[in-house]
Every structure is written in C-alpha cells, then in structure tokens.
BATILUM-322949 format. One line per 10 residues: number of its first residue (from 1); for each residue x, y, z of C-alpha. Coordinates in steps of 0.05 Angstrom, whole numbers. Last residue first. Example, Ala and Ser with C-alpha at 12.3 -4.5 7.8 and 13.67 -1.06 7.14 Angstrom:
<atoms>
2> 273 -21 143 | 246 -90 156 $
</atoms>
This chain:
<atoms>
730> -558 1034 79 | -514 1070 122 | -508 1010 163 | -485 971 107 | -434 1026 89 | -409 1030 155 | -390 962 157 | -357 961 93 | -307 1031 110 | -290 991 173 $
720> -273 925 141 | -227 962 94 | -191 1003 152 | -181 932 180 | -151 905 121 | -108 976 114 | -85 964 184 | -65 890 179 | -31 901 119 | 13 958 144 $
710> 32 914 202 | 50 855 157 | 95 906 113 | 131 937 174 | 146 870 216 | 166 826 155 | 117 763 139 | 155 698 131 | 103 665 83 | 76 594 82 $
700> 74 549 28 | 44 496 61 | 103 450 42 | 155 487 76 | 212 526 39 | 210 589 80 | 216 629 23 | 256 705 26 | 222 771 -2 | 279 825 -10 $
690> 255 893 16 | 255 945 -29 | 198 978 2 | 155 967 -68 | 177 893 -73 | 151 889 9 | 88 907 -14 | 84 869 -78 | 96 814 -28 | 38 820 21 $
680> -7 829 -36 | 14 764 -72 | 5 731 7 | -73 758 9 | -100 718 -44 | -76 651 -49 | -45 635 20 | -106 683 50 | -158 632 4 | -119 567 36 $
670> -129 595 113 | -203 610 97 | -205 534 74 | -168 510 134 | -219 556 179 | -278 529 147 | -250 454 150 | -237 470 230 | -308 493 241 | -341 433 207 $
660> -369 436 131 | -442 422 130 | -455 364 79 | -461 367 10 | -390 399 -6 | -356 444 -52 | -404 484 -82 | -458 507 -34 | -420 502 28 | -360 532 -2 $
650> -393 594 -24 | -427 603 56 | -364 592 87 | -337 652 43 | -389 694 57 | -387 679 131 | -316 688 142 | -295 750 95 | -287 801 154 | -279 767 214 $
640> -244 705 187 | -194 760 149 | -191 794 221 | -168 727 253 | -116 705 196 | -84 771 192 | -79 778 267 | -49 702 275 | 4 731 225 | 18 796 253 $
630> 28 753 335 | 75 703 293 | 118 770 267 | 115 810 335 | 133 745 369 | 197 736 324 | 218 811 329 | 219 798 409 | 256 735 401 | 312 765 363 $
620> 367 729 351 | 342 658 377 | 285 668 353 | 302 682 286 | 347 613 285 | 283 576 309 | 242 601 251 | 188 553 262 | 184 535 188 | 255 534 181 $
610> 274 492 240 | 223 444 229 | 246 435 150 | 312 424 174 | 294 371 227 | 255 319 193 | 314 274 179 | 351 288 238 | 420 321 236 | 393 391 243 $
600> 349 368 317 | 420 356 344 | 446 428 322 | 387 472 341 | 389 437 408 | 393 497 453 | 334 534 411 | 290 477 413 | 251 492 483 | 243 564 468 $
590> 209 547 407 | 151 505 441 | 147 563 496 | 132 615 441 | 89 574 392 | 47 573 472 | 50 642 471 | 30 662 405 | -33 605 400 | -20 529 391 $
580> -48 498 332 | 2 485 287 | 53 491 330 | 22 419 360 | 27 396 292 | 98 409 278 | 116 378 350 | 78 323 330 | 119 310 265 | 182 314 300 $
570> 167 261 351 | 159 212 301 | 235 225 280 | 255 233 346 | 301 300 358 | 242 350 360 | 213 300 418 | 264 329 464 | 267 395 450 | 185 392 455 $
560> 189 357 528 | 189 418 578 | 114 428 561 | 83 363 531 | 19 370 584 | -1 442 547 | -7 403 480 | -65 367 515 | -109 424 528 | -79 464 469 $
550> -124 403 420 | -186 414 471 | -186 487 473 | -176 487 390 | -243 444 394 | -240 373 367 | -251 371 286 | -189 326 281 | -119 353 258 | -92 350 325 $
540> -128 284 342 | -93 254 284 | -25 281 296 | -34 248 372 | -54 178 341 | 4 186 293 | 55 199 352 | 22 135 382 | 43 94 321 | 115 107 331 $
530> 114 111 399 | 148 170 427 | 87 213 427 | 47 157 463 | 99 151 519 | 104 226 529 | 20 225 540 | 28 166 588 | 79 213 629 | 25 275 627 $
520> -36 228 641 | -81 218 591 | -145 260 599 | -139 299 536 | -141 237 500 | -212 210 535 | -248 267 524 | -230 271 455 | -249 195 451 | -316 207 491 $
510> -341 266 441 | -328 223 383 | -391 217 347 | -416 296 351 | -341 312 321 | -358 276 254 | -302 220 243 | -231 229 224 | -213 221 303 | -242 153 291 $
500> -193 126 241 | -132 149 276 | -153 113 334 | -171 52 293 | -93 60 267 | -68 62 335 | -105 -4 356 | -82 -40 298 | -8 -24 310 | -10 -44 381 $
490> 31 0 422 | 100 -26 447 | 104 -38 526 | 153 12 558 | 102 23 622 | 42 -20 614 | -21 30 630 | -60 -6 675 | -108 -74 681 | -135 -76 754 $
480> -210 -105 725 | -180 -135 660 | -154 -193 703 | -133 -246 660 | -95 -196 610 | -98 -217 531 | -156 -163 519 | -112 -109 549 | -39 -128 517 | -66 -145 456 $
470> -110 -73 443 | -61 -31 475 | -70 39 442 | -145 11 444 | -142 6 530 | -102 69 529 | -156 109 492 | -220 85 528 | -199 86 597 | -216 161 602 $
460> -287 147 589 | -309 134 661 | -329 58 677 | -402 52 698 | -423 11 638 | -348 -20 620 | -303 1 573 | -263 -39 512 | -319 -71 476 | -372 -17 495 $
450> -328 36 470 | -324 13 396 | -402 -10 395 | -418 66 409 | -370 94 354 | -399 37 303 | -468 59 322 | -446 141 302 | -417 116 247 | -469 73 215 $
440> -459 100 151 | -418 157 121 | -393 112 65 | -320 118 75 | -327 135 149 | -371 64 161 | -322 27 117 | -259 53 160 | -296 21 220 | -310 -38 185 $
430> -237 -50 166 | -216 -28 237 | -262 -82 272 | -241 -148 217 | -166 -114 237 | -171 -133 308 | -191 -213 299 | -150 -231 366 | -204 -275 389 | -222 -226 443 $
420> -224 -168 406 | -275 -205 353 | -314 -223 418 | -317 -148 442 | -340 -126 377 | -393 -175 365 | -456 -129 370 | -438 -97 299 | -423 -164 273 | -478 -200 235 $
410> -525 -144 238 | -472 -90 222 | -447 -127 151 | -519 -124 129 | -525 -54 148 | -451 -36 112 | -483 -69 49 | -542 -30 45 | -502 32 62 | -461 25 -13 $
400> -409 -10 -41 | -369 -51 15 | -302 -60 -15 | -265 -63 53 | -318 -98 85 | -306 -152 47 | -227 -149 42 | -235 -158 119 | -285 -214 114 | -229 -249 74 $
390> -179 -234 124 | -223 -258 173 | -215 -328 137 | -156 -341 144 | -147 -352 219 | -220 -363 225 | -267 -320 274 | -290 -274 223 | -312 -337 180 | -358 -349 240 $
380> -385 -278 250 | -391 -270 174 | -427 -335 159 | -502 -306 158 | -503 -271 98 | -426 -290 63 | -442 -325 -8 | -514 -314 -30 | -522 -240 1 | -453 -214 -3 $
370> -424 -254 -66 | -491 -244 -113 | -479 -165 -95 | -405 -163 -102 | -423 -189 -174 | -467 -142 -197 | -426 -86 -169 | -364 -107 -210 | -310 -155 -174 | -240 -123 -175 $
360> -226 -123 -99 | -275 -181 -86 | -243 -224 -126 | -173 -209 -98 | -188 -223 -26 | -220 -292 -52 | -146 -313 -84 | -121 -292 -19 | -161 -332 14 | -153 -391 -32 $
350> -80 -395 -21 | -89 -395 56 | -146 -443 63 | -200 -424 103 | -239 -397 44 | -239 -466 23 | -289 -480 61 | -340 -424 58 | -331 -428 -21 | -346 -509 -10 $
340> -422 -494 12 | -431 -434 -33 | -413 -480 -92 | -469 -536 -69 | -518 -482 -64 | -514 -455 -125 | -472 -394 -145 | -489 -369 -222 | -453 -358 -282 | -455 -424 -299 $
330> -416 -490 -271 | -388 -451 -217 | -317 -464 -196 | -303 -393 -164 | -244 -386 -209 | -296 -403 -273 | -344 -351 -232 | -295 -311 -234 | -269 -306 -308 | -334 -285 -343 $
320> -359 -231 -302 | -290 -204 -300 | -287 -213 -369 | -348 -168 -387 | -324 -122 -322 | -257 -101 -351 | -240 -46 -299 | -199 -94 -263 | -172 -142 -313 | -102 -140 -287 $
310> -119 -153 -216 | -164 -217 -233 | -100 -248 -274 | -43 -228 -217 | -97 -269 -164 | -97 -319 -219 | -24 -322 -218 | -11 -326 -150 | -64 -378 -138 | -28 -427 -182 $
300> 29 -414 -142 | -3 -430 -78 | -49 -489 -96 | -112 -486 -63 | -158 -456 -121 | -109 -481 -171 | -127 -559 -154 | -204 -543 -154 | -198 -509 -220 | -166 -576 -259 $
290> -231 -575 -308 | -231 -504 -315 | -150 -496 -330 | -156 -500 -414 | -205 -451 -415 | -182 -409 -357 | -111 -405 -390 | -149 -392 -455 | -184 -330 -428 | -125 -300 -389 $
280> -86 -298 -451 | -134 -278 -506 | -150 -215 -446 | -81 -200 -432 | -70 -206 -513 | -129 -155 -519 | -91 -112 -473 | -26 -99 -502 | 8 -61 -464 | 59 6 -478 $
270> 70 29 -402 | 23 41 -340 | 38 82 -282 | -30 109 -276 | -71 94 -336 | -132 57 -293 | -139 116 -254 | -137 91 -175 | -201 65 -144 | -198 -7 -166 $
260> -115 -2 -147 | -138 17 -78 | -130 87 -57 | -84 95 12 | -103 116 82 | -179 89 76 | -168 36 127 | -173 -19 79 | -119 6 35 | -67 24 83 $
250> -82 -45 110 | -65 -78 40 | -3 -31 33 | 29 -46 98 | 21 -125 83 | 64 -119 30 | 39 -135 -42 | 73 -191 -74 | 79 -200 -149 | 23 -152 -177 $
240> 25 -92 -127 | 100 -95 -125 | 115 -76 -192 | 177 -97 -223 | 143 -121 -281 | 121 -51 -298 | 54 -57 -320 | 42 -49 -391 | -26 -102 -395 | 18 -155 -440 $
230> 78 -145 -397 | 46 -157 -331 | 15 -226 -352 | 82 -247 -381 | 110 -224 -303 | 56 -270 -272 | 77 -328 -325 | 146 -318 -304 | 130 -325 -229 | 89 -385 -243 $
220> 136 -424 -276 | 189 -413 -222 | 148 -441 -170 | 108 -490 -213 | 39 -496 -208 | 21 -445 -258 | 69 -471 -309 | 32 -545 -299 | -31 -507 -310 | -23 -469 -375 $
210> -19 -531 -421 | -28 -516 -489 | -35 -442 -464 | 39 -431 -453 | 62 -437 -528 | 1 -394 -553 | 27 -341 -508 | 103 -348 -530 | 79 -346 -600 | 31 -279 -586 $
200> 91 -248 -543 | 136 -252 -604 | 87 -220 -658 | 68 -166 -606 | 129 -143 -596 | 150 -139 -668 | 87 -94 -678 | 97 -50 -616 | 167 -25 -630 | 158 33 -676 $
190> 180 78 -619 | 223 62 -563 | 185 52 -493 | 171 -23 -514 | 244 -37 -519 | 250 -35 -439 | 189 -80 -429 | 228 -128 -480 | 287 -126 -445 | 237 -141 -374 $
180> 210 -197 -419 | 280 -235 -430 | 304 -226 -360 | 251 -255 -338 | 265 -318 -389 | 331 -324 -370 | 315 -322 -302 | 263 -382 -308 | 318 -425 -345 | 359 -425 -279 $
170> 306 -459 -239 | 276 -491 -292 | 199 -477 -308 | 204 -417 -349 | 253 -456 -401 | 198 -516 -407 | 140 -463 -416 | 188 -429 -471 | 198 -491 -511 | 148 -468 -563 $
160> 173 -401 -564 | 247 -423 -569 | 260 -390 -636 | 210 -339 -626 | 248 -308 -561 | 312 -313 -600 | 290 -280 -671 | 248 -232 -611 | 319 -216 -572 | 357 -209 -643 $
150> 305 -160 -672 | 300 -124 -602 | 379 -101 -595 | 426 -146 -562 | 460 -121 -486 | 406 -148 -439 | 397 -214 -473 | 463 -223 -478 | 472 -215 -406 | 420 -260 -391 $
140> 451 -310 -435 | 524 -303 -393 | 477 -325 -330 | 447 -378 -363 | 518 -403 -378 | 537 -426 -308 | 468 -467 -284 | 448 -493 -350 | 376 -481 -360 | 387 -430 -416 $
130> 434 -463 -451 | 412 -527 -460 | 339 -500 -470 | 367 -453 -527 | 400 -502 -563 | 372 -495 -633 | 401 -433 -650 | 442 -411 -597 | 492 -382 -633 | 462 -330 -666 $
120> 453 -307 -597 | 528 -291 -595 | 527 -255 -660 | 474 -210 -631 | 512 -197 -565 | 579 -178 -600 | 545 -135 -639 | 511 -99 -583 | 573 -98 -544 | 597 -60 -605 $
110> 548 -8 -609 | 546 3 -543 | 624 12 -524 | 663 -35 -495 | 700 -34 -429 | 731 -106 -419 | 718 -171 -365 | 641 -174 -365 | 636 -174 -445 | 696 -203 -468 $
100> 699 -256 -402 | 632 -284 -419 | 638 -285 -493 | 701 -333 -475 | 661 -375 -432 | 603 -376 -478 | 653 -405 -536 | 674 -462 -479 | 607 -481 -467 | 590 -492 -544 $
90> 654 -536 -550 | 641 -571 -491 | 577 -599 -513 | 523 -577 -471 | 485 -627 -431 | 420 -641 -434 | 376 -626 -378 | 320 -679 -364 | 248 -657 -368 | 185 -684 -333 $
80> 123 -672 -364 | 64 -658 -319 | -16 -660 -327 | -45 -647 -262 | -74 -710 -238 | -30 -718 -176 | -60 -652 -150 | -134 -680 -152 | -106 -734 -102 | -75 -687 -62 $
70> -137 -644 -56 | -187 -706 -43 | -126 -722 21 | -145 -662 49 | -117 -594 65 | -158 -566 122 | -103 -513 141 | -40 -505 97 | -50 -496 19 | 9 -519 -23 $
60> 73 -513 -36 | 121 -535 -84 | 201 -518 -76 | 233 -544 -135 | 256 -612 -143 | 292 -602 -212 | 236 -636 -252 | 177 -611 -234 | 127 -632 -188 | 155 -607 -122 $
50> 157 -656 -58 | 111 -618 2 | 117 -555 42 | 64 -537 89 | 37 -467 76 | 48 -416 134 | -6 -411 177 | -52 -342 169 | -37 -289 209 | -67 -259 276 $
40> -84 -317 318 | -24 -309 361 | 26 -254 320 | 23 -202 381 | 22 -141 352 | 20 -125 283 | -22 -144 223 | 12 -194 192 | -3 -211 123 | 17 -269 94 $
30> 51 -261 32 | 72 -340 30 | 133 -327 -3 | 155 -382 -62 | 167 -334 -113 | 203 -278 -72 | 249 -338 -43 | 268 -358 -115 | 280 -281 -133 | 329 -282 -78 $
20> 364 -346 -88 | 378 -325 -168 | 395 -249 -134 | 452 -293 -89 | 477 -326 -153 | 480 -263 -193 | 518 -234 -135 | 568 -291 -135 | 569 -297 -211 | 608 -225 -219 $
10> 663 -255 -185 | 674 -310 -234 | 674 -283 -301 | 742 -246 -296 | 775 -317 -282 | 740 -345 -340 | 698 -409 -337 | 708 -483 -340 | 649 -529 -358 | 649 -600 -320 $
</atoms>
C-alpha cells in the first residue's frame, strides 16, 4: 500500500469530491424537465447495466424500447480488458515526496516549473501505471498544471499510444482532462501552435484506431468530447458541448436566446485546429460505421456524436457526409427502411438527443429531406411520445421557411388541445415561437391556442388563467368548475407561452389582452409574485397593447407597489409599471415605496430601482419631483407632435419591411430624444453652472433640472410654432 505525506492528505479530500462530481457529469442523462408536473413531460432515466470497461464504471444504455438485438450488437463491440499494474514502492515514495514539496510549501513559479518538469521525466515508460493509480494520479495532475509546454507535450507524446487506455480509466481520465486543459491554456501564448498541433495529431491517431471503445466508455467519452472541443478552439468547460441545461435549450426554442447555429462562428472561440477536427470526426465515423447502430442507442457514444455535430456547425460538406452515416444510411439518401428504423429510434432516449443535435446543425437541403421523408405524416404520433416529443420540438424550432410551418400546421394545428391533454406543452410552445420567428400562421396559432383552453361560448377572461395553470387545468377532471388555484405554482411552459403571445402583432392577440386586463386584483397580485407570472406581466406591459389597457392593469396593483418592490420578481414589474404610467400613477407608485426605502435598498434590484424612480428626491421634495416628471413627459409629447410623422416615415423606409406599431414608433422617438436632445439639455445645464448627475440606469435616462427643462420645453414649442407658421405662409 502506498503511503502519502500528511501535508498532501487534506488536499485529497477536495480532489476526491471533484472526481465524484465529474463522474456524475460524465454519466448524466441530461434529460430536459420542462417544469410543472413531471408526468409524461421528460425522458425516462436510462437503465444501468454492468460496464464494459475494466474498472466497472457506470455504463448506461438507452431506456425505452431497448431490445435484445441491441444487446447482442453491444456485445460485439471490440474491447480490450486492461489490468492495472501496481506502481513499484520506490517510484511511489518518490512521487509522495514530490507531492509534499509542491503542495506543502510556497515556491516561485520558475522553481515550481523546474520541479514539475524533472518529476515528469521520471514518468517516462511508466505513464499508464502512474496515471491510473488513484493516489499518484492526483500528483500527476498537479505536475501537468505546473510544467511548461515542452514538458507537457513530451509527456503526452510519450504516452500517446496509451492515451485511450488512460482516458478510459476512472483516475486516468482526470489526468487526461488536466493535460488537455493545460494544452488549451498554453494556446493563448505565442509560437506554441506547431508543438501543440504535433502532440494533438499523435493523440488523435491513437484514438481513431478503436474509437468505439473510447466513445462507449463513461470516462473515455468525456475525454474524447474535450479533445474535440480543443481541436475546435472551444473552451473545455463550455456547457454547450458537454451538458446543456434544459433552460438553455428551452430559451433557444422559444426565441428567447439565439442558438449556436445562429450565433457568430467565432464567438467565444480560442485558437483551434479545424482541419484536425474534421480529420478526427471523419476517422471516428469511418471506423465506427459498422457499429453505428450501437452508438445510436448508447448514452456515451451518443454524447460524443452530438458534440461532434455541434462543433461541425457551419461546415456544410462535412455535415452532409457525417449525418447520413450517423443515421445509418447506406448512401447519401434516406430510404424507406431507414425511415422506419429512425422513427423507432427517436423513441429511445440517447438517439432522441442525437436527432435533436442533427436538426440543430443540418444544412437546409438535409433538413428538407428529413422533414419530408422522415417526419411527414408522423408528427402527432411522435409528439405523443415522452422522448419523441422533444425531437418534434427541435424540428419545429429549426424550421427554415413558411412551407415547413405549413406542413407542421396540417398535422398539429388542430391538435393543440390533445397535446395539452397529454402533457406535451413544449410542442405547442415551440410551434408558437416558430410562427412568430417566421411571421407565418400567427393568427391561426393564436386561434388554436384559444380554442384549446376556452369553450366556444365562454368569455375570453378565462384564457390567461388557464394557460398560467396549464397542468392544473388539464389534469382537472371537472374542467367546467375549474377555478384559480390559490397558492399553486404557475406552470413554466404556460407562462412562456403567454410571453410569446404578447410578442405577436396586436391584431392577433385582442382576446389575450382582454383576458389579461380582466384579471381580478388578488389573482393579478398572485401572478406578479410568481417568477414566471411576473414575466408575463412584464411581457404584457411591453407589448403592442394600448397604453390605456396597460394602465387599466397597473391601477389594480395600487396599494401593493411597495410590497412588490421588495420581491426579486416584483421589482422588475414595478420598473415596467413606472415606464408605462402617467405622472399621477408614477406618483402613486413612488409614494408607496418611500416608507420601504431601507428594505428595497437591500435587495438585488433595489438600488437601481431607487435611483431610477428617484425615491429619495420624492421623499425630500415631492413637488419638485412631480415637476421634473411633468416636464420630462411634456418634452416627449412635444417631440412626438413636432417630429413624429417625419421620424416614423424614415424608420419605416430604412429599418423595417413591415409597418411599425405605435409602441415601436414611440420607442424609436424616445431613443432619438436620448441621443439628440439630451446633449443639448446637458449643454444648457453646464452654461447655467449646474452640475450634471447621472441616474445610472441602463436606459440612459437623464435627470432634468426644473429651470433647464422648462427652458428646453419653451424652445421646442417656439420652434414648432415657427415651423407651422412658415408652412401656412407657403
């Protein structure tokens, strides 16, 4: 048994915890939970079976319709069983002393690099034994982090032939990960690319000899994904390529966040080796072609293929070559036999994730073939499945044109109520977002949404409450007597659907606006106190609804603005309410917050809210505060009456193809005031000897002094009068 120094022992505890955590990440199912009740809303966890690797690491296979044929195929994967060789006592003692020296005292960087380099020299010919030793592997990680690039590359080149074996070991995988991260950090330095490229080339050529074994191993899969990221130049800790959170996926599907395909290809990238990435992926697929049916349903193999596809985003030729292989096609086209098998595979957990990645990066020609050949006439059936519905969501989210939306509408447009009843809320939410993104079928989608939650003779006031509590309403046996469930949490997808609705043109959402303004005061207050519900209120206040309708809703919150300002979600709602309100309503909001300044200042959003609304100014001199707000509103109104028509015409001609709504026109005018009128006001303040102060808000609002603002208002009015008089003479 190997002894370790007393100074090194405490550090091991933290490192062991990190190891357990990383193993958990490498083996996670990455199932997307869409919020609310979990029934029929997420993919089933994968069944655990005995691992194939030598140390019995957790080896998961796909859940669902996994049959004996898949098991027989998995058994055919070529596998080499490795036995750990025990490190000789003398070497173990040496690395224990090295561990105590490095971790027990403070040494300068130059001396540390020298010690690490000398210690790595002692690993020559023993790399596998040392890297796979549970204790010494931690010391080896420290050495790889502290050595210089030449020493690091020498170590990796010496063990490159055994890199797959090290990567598939529980302890060795952490050594491999550390080495790759150190390589990535050295790429930031100049004149290092050639040496790193030679080292990576040796590692890649070693892996492609038998890539399936590495891909289907719990630890090897994670190391291989990191290697792919390093070749691309993506940070190795990037969650987009290891395990993307369900919230990120949902945000992309509902147009709240741009997907990686839509983002700039160079955003966040470091120095990379794109040719090596293409070579590695191509060789992996070439070697794995005969075992592709195994990789499709294997959790870890699927994760490697997903990462490879996402990293190839933008390389159309490589994707057109890779995707047919991954789908199991014999050529470059999808035949009937393949279609039948794919429809069955999409009900498997691992492959459903893989198909989502394919749809995310597929070139348009390939996407067209998939939707017309594979998915056509099967969309509703696939949407009904607990795994398949996520694939349909991805298909809808990446629709490219109106023809795609039309094809989907024919199969899903009349089935919203059925989808809600089965708990497949994400499919409807994704469809609504796609309609908004492509400006297609928006009105039909709104009507179908209303029809799914509202009977023919029911008033529209029931629409918003039932969507806010989607699962509560649809799982209720007596829907005719359903009422607002006090104290219940609002459904995440329901709140997101309403947020999407209020982004649509006003002519399509009159029923939703009517329902929103009909909410009772206590129900509105419950909505504002819920995180998702508060975002719905904010979406309504920034929608194309009229100012009168918005203020009708704000009035119902009188007496609660101070209470809401203290809440994290409510603070944003108060902010939006203040923007929409007239001077009298603004005074009501601020007056209710004065007594709670201390509590509000302690919240995260509180300081910004206090500055923007100038609560302190109102508390000290309410008359002056009101005068400033009145003057500011007068400036905006006067600017609109004077320059509104001309400015609107300019914006419609050069910035948008569709007519702007009244809200968008006013917003553009406000921006024009901020950029052109504000410097003029600041100049007047400077001339009058007054010190200009910023309120620190994100919008760049300006605090107007009484005299300067009134003077500006007068000038604006006289200018407008002269302009009208000149026009009449002509």
